[in-house]
C-alpha positions in Angstrom: 14.6 -22.8 13.6 14.8 -19.1 12.6 12.5 -16.6 14.2 11.3 -13.6 12.3 9.4 -10.8 14.0 7.1 -8.6 11.9 5.9 -5.4 13.6 3.3 -3.0 12.3 0.6 -0.9 14.0 -2.3 -2.8 12.6 -3.6 -4.9 9.7 -6.5 -2.5 9.0 -7.3 -1.9 5.3 -4.3 -0.2 3.6 -1.4 -0.7 1.3 1.4 -1.4 3.8 -0.9 -3.6 5.8 -1.7 -5.7 2.8 2.0 -6.1 2.0 2.8 -7.2 5.5 0.0 -9.8 5.4 1.4 -11.1 2.1 4.9 -11.3 3.4 3.7 -13.0 6.6 2.0 -15.6 4.3 5.1 -16.2 2.3 7.4 -16.5 5.4 5.0 -18.9 7.1 5.3 -21.3 4.1 8.9 -22.0 5.2 8.9 -24.9 7.7 12.3 -23.8 9.1 11.0 -20.3 10.1 8.8 -19.3 13.0 7.0 -16.1 12.2 5.7 -13.7 14.8 3.5 -10.6 14.1 3.2 -7.8 16.7 0.4 -5.3 16.3 0.8 -2.3 18.7 -1.0 0.7 17.2 -4.0 2.6 18.3 -6.3 0.0 16.8 -4.4 -3.3 16.5 -7.0 -5.0 14.3 -6.6 -7.7 11.7 -8.6 -7.1 8.4 -6.5 -9.2 6.0 -6.3 -13.0 5.9 -3.3 -14.4 7.7 -1.9 -18.0 7.9 -2.9 -20.2 10.8 0.7 -20.8 11.9 1.5 -17.0 12.2 1.9 -16.2 15.9 0.0 -12.9 16.5 0.7 -10.6 19.5 -1.8 -7.9 20.4 -2.1 -5.7 23.5 -5.0 -6.7 25.7 -5.8 -3.1 26.6 -7.3 -0.2 24.7 -5.3 2.8 23.7 -6.9 5.9 25.4 -6.2 9.1 23.5 -7.1 11.2 26.6 -4.0 9.7 28.2 -2.0 9.8 25.0 1.5 10.2 26.5 1.1 7.5 29.1 -0.5 5.1 26.7 2.2 5.7 24.1 4.8 4.8 26.6 2.9 1.7 27.6 2.7 0.7 23.9 6.5 1.3 23.6 7.2 -0.9 26.6 4.8 -3.5 25.3 6.6 -3.7 22.0 10.0 -3.9 23.7 8.8 -6.6 26.1 7.2 -8.8 23.4 10.2 -8.6 21.1 12.5 -9.5 24.0 10.4 -12.6 24.8 10.3 -13.7 21.2 14.1 -13.4 20.8 13.9 -13.1 17.0 17.0 -13.3 14.8 15.6 -10.5 12.7 12.9 -7.8 13.0 11.0 -6.1 10.1 9.1 -2.9 10.8 6.7 -1.0 8.5 5.4 2.5 8.7 7.1 5.9 8.2 6.0 7.4 11.6 6.0 4.0 13.3 9.5 3.0 12.5 10.7 5.8 14.8 8.5 4.3 17.5 9.9 0.8 16.9 13.6 1.9 16.8 13.2 3.9 20.0 11.4 0.9 21.7 14.2 -1.5 20.7 17.2 0.7 21.5 19.9 -1.3 23.4 18.6 -4.7 22.3 21.1 -6.6 20.2 18.8 -7.2 17.2 18.9 -7.0 13.5 16.2 -4.4 12.8 15.1 -3.6 9.3 12.7 -0.7 8.5 10.7 0.3 5.5 8.8 3.5 4.8 5.6 3.1 2.8 5.0 6.7 1.8 6.2 9.2 -0.7 10.0 9.2 0.0 10.5 13.0 0.0 7.5 13.6 2.2 8.2 15.6 5.4 6.7 14.1 8.5 7.1 17.2 10.6 10.2 18.6 12.4 10.1 16.1 15.2 9.8 13.0 13.1 12.2 14.2 10.5 14.8 14.8 13.2 14.1 11.4 14.8 14.5 9.7 11.5 17.9 11.3 10.9 19.1 10.0 14.3 17.4 6.6 14.4 17.5 5.3 10.8 21.3 5.0 10.8 20.9 2.6 13.8 18.8 0.2 11.7 20.5 -2.9 10.3 19.0 -2.1 6.9 16.5 0.1 5.1 14.2 -1.2 2.4 13.2 1.3 -0.3 10.3 0.6 -2.5 11.8 2.4 -5.6 15.1 3.5 -7.0 14.0 7.1 -6.5 13.3 6.4 -2.8 16.8 4.8 -2.4 18.5 7.9 -3.9 16.6 10.2 -1.5 17.3 7.9 1.6 21.0 7.8 0.7 21.2 11.6 1.0 19.0 11.7 4.1 20.4 8.9 6.2 23.9 8.1 4.8 23.2 4.4 5.4 25.3 1.8 3.7 22.7 -0.9 3.6 19.7 0.3 1.6 18.1 -2.2 -0.7 15.3 -1.6 -3.3 12.5 -4.1 -3.1 9.1 -3.4 -4.7 5.8 -4.6 -3.3 4.4 -8.1 -3.8 1.5 -8.0 -6.1 -1.3 -10.5 -5.6 -2.5 -12.5 -8.5 -6.1 -11.5 -9.2 -7.8 -14.6 -10.4 -11.4 -15.6 -10.5 -12.9 -18.5 -8.7 -16.1 -17.9 -10.6 -16.8 -17.4 -14.3 -16.6 -13.8 -15.5 -18.5 -13.7 -18.8 -17.4 -10.2 -19.9 -16.0 -7.0 -18.6 -18.5 -4.3 -17.7 -18.1 -0.6 -18.6 -16.7 0.4 -15.3 -13.8 2.7 -14.5 -12.5 1.5 -11.1 -10.3 3.1 -8.5 -9.3 1.7 -5.1 -8.0 3.6 -2.2 -8.7 5.2 1.1 -11.0 8.2 1.0 -8.3 10.8 1.9 -7.4 14.1 0.2 -4.2 12.9 -1.4 -6.1 10.3 -3.4 -8.1 13.1 -5.1 -11.2 11.1 -5.7 -13.2 14.3 -6.1 -10.9 15.2 -9.0 -11.5 11.8 -10.6 -15.3 12.3 -10.3 -15.0 15.6 -12.0 -12.9 14.1 -14.8 -15.3 11.2 -15.3 -18.4 13.4 -15.4 -16.8 15.7 -18.0 -16.1 12.8 -20.3 -19.9 12.2 -20.2 -20.3 8.7 -21.4 -23.7 7.7 -19.9 -23.2 3.9 -20.5 -20.1 3.9 -18.1 -19.9 3.9 -14.3 -17.2 5.1 -11.9 -16.7 2.8 -8.9 -14.7 4.0 -6.0 -13.7 1.2 -3.5 -12.4 2.4 -0.1 -13.4 3.7 3.2 -12.6 6.7 5.5 -9.2 7.1 7.1 -6.9 9.6 8.9 -9.9 11.2 10.6 -11.0 12.7 7.2 -14.7 12.6 6.3 -14.1 11.4 2.8 -17.4 9.5 2.4 -19.5 12.5 3.6 -17.6 14.9 1.3 -17.9 12.6 -1.8 -21.5 11.7 -1.2 -22.4 15.4 -1.0 -20.5 16.1 -4.2 -22.2 13.2 -6.0 -25.6 14.4 -4.9 -24.9 18.0 -5.9 -23.9 16.9 -9.4 -26.8 14.5 -9.8 -24.4 11.6 -10.4 -25.8 9.0 -8.1 -26.6 6.6 -11.0 -23.1 6.6 -12.4 -20.7 7.2 -9.5 -20.7 4.5 -6.8 -19.0 4.5 -3.4 -18.7 1.0 -2.1 -16.8 1.6 1.2 -14.3 -1.0 2.4 -15.0 -4.4 0.9 -13.6 -7.9 1.4 -14.3 -8.9 -2.2 -12.3 -6.2 -4.0 -11.1 -8.8 -6.5 -14.5 -9.1 -8.0 -14.4 -5.3 -8.8 -11.0 -5.7 -10.4 -12.3 -8.6 -12.5 -15.5 -7.0 -13.8 -14.1 -3.6 -14.5 -12.5 -2.4 -17.7 -10.2 0.5 -16.7 -8.3 1.5 -13.6 -7.9 5.2 -12.9 -5.6 6.6 -10.2 -5.4 10.3 -9.2 -3.3 10.0 -6.1 -0.5 12.6 -5.7 1.4 10.9 -2.9 2.5 7.3 -3.0 5.4 5.0 -1.9 4.5 2.1 -4.1 0.8 1.8 -5.1 -0.2 -1.8 -4.6 -3.6 -1.2 -6.2 -2.1 -0.3 -9.5 -0.3 -3.6 -9.6 -3.4 -5.5 -8.5 -5.4 -3.8 -11.3 -2.7 -4.8 -13.8 -2.7 -8.3 -12.6 -6.5 -8.4 -13.4 -5.7 -7.2 -17.0 -6.8 -3.6 -16.5 -5.0 -0.8 -18.4 -4.2 2.0 -15.9 -4.4 5.8 -16.2 -2.4 7.3 -13.3 -0.7 10.5 -12.2 3.1 10.2 -12.3 3.6 11.2 -8.7 7.1 11.2 -7.0 7.5 7.5 -6.7 5.7 4.3 -7.5 3.6 4.5 -10.7 6.6 5.0 -13.0 8.1 1.8 -11.6 5.1 -0.2 -12.7 3.6 1.5 -15.7 5.2 1.7 -19.2 3.5 4.7 -20.8 1.6 3.7 -23.9 2.2 0.0 -23.4 0.3 -1.1 -20.4 -1.2 2.2 -19.3 -0.7 5.9 -19.3 1.5 8.0 -17.0 0.1 11.5 -16.7 2.2 14.5 -15.4 0.9 15.4 -12.0 -2.4 17.3 -12.1 -2.4 17.5 -15.9 -6.2 17.2 -15.9 -6.7 17.6 -19.7 -4.3 14.8 -20.5 -5.7 12.5 -17.9 -9.2 13.1 -19.2 -8.1 12.6 -22.8 -6.3 9.3 -22.1 -9.1 8.0 -19.9 -11.7 8.9 -22.7 -9.5 7.2 -25.3 -9.6 3.9 -23.3 -13.3 4.2 -22.7 -14.1 4.5 -26.4 -11.5 1.9 -27.7 -12.2 -1.7 -26.5 -9.3 -3.2 -28.6 -6.8 -0.8 -27.0 -8.1 -1.7 -23.6 -7.7 -5.4 -24.3 -4.2 -4.9 -25.8 -3.0 -2.8 -22.9 -4.7 -5.1 -20.3 -2.8 -8.1 -21.6 0.5 -6.2 -21.6 -0.3 -5.1 -18.0 -0.8 -8.7 -16.8 2.5 -9.8 -18.4 4.5 -7.0 -17.0 3.5 -7.4 -13.4 4.8 -11.0 -13.1 8.2 -9.9 -11.6 6.3 -8.4 -8.6 4.8 -11.8 -7.7 4.5 -12.6 -4.0 7.1 -15.4 -4.4 9.7 -13.2 -6.1 9.3 -10.3 -3.7 8.9 -12.5 -0.6 12.2 -14.2 -1.5 14.0 -10.8 -1.9 12.7 -9.7 1.5 13.7 -13.0 3.2 17.2 -13.0 1.7 17.8 -9.3 2.7 16.5 -9.5 6.3 18.3 -12.8 7.0 21.6 -11.9 5.2 23.4 -11.3 8.4 22.4 -14.5 10.2 
């Protein structure tokens, strides 16, 4: 029986965490594979559903930031020890900062280690991490890029001969209850952090000024940013409490996809935005900024949504308003969106991951 070891800081709400949970579910369906998941970050919590036959490893001690250096070394030793005990044939690590941590922890062990960044591919992580990546990434057995743009960037950065492009698995958003009709809701989903520019989306929505519509923002605080406080203050100042709704983190996000009519995405930094794919799976047309990587791999401008040049506020507002006023266009683009997302199914992407990370076995 093959043993696959998945390593990630946590399964808290987030894009890379959702992808890891989907891949774990796919791998666990194979009766010839034993799948282990090691959580080793500051808060190694499980938010997403995971299969019962997934073997989960979590440290039994709390990370103490007041002793950051010592506890970082303990976490590194914990990761090395757990992987050594598991003796996997292959290891898959997620997380642009955390891949350095994993590669350092596993130095000297004869393992097939595959890494995948989940952020904007040309993003600098600071001098130390950029330097570590140049040294450590060439040691990985393989690198998984989420987009063709990412692969081109990584080839120049790391000169690695085994870089493979695999998009993210997109969940099928289907209802287990009867949805009678779509509501006049513009939806966005994402952590309340500055690079998502939720404040900008609120401004755009309010300028369109269609009182029969609502803007719903699904997501919670992250990265020690006080997003909820900032946005609530903004909503109060603009008197928009009746039309702009913050839900926080929710476990029933599919219900929001299914009852909304349009998906709007103002993020300026992405690796591969899962939420765009999920919205399209729920037959939502999408209006999104064409940031460095991700949206252009999913959206065909004018067919299943609109790709807007980064921070072209006027064009974003015009296209969003066009969809809000034209139900037939929304329906046409929504159907095209659902059709176009099928090649990112969990089965298709899971198989690509499995074949790549087991290709040397």
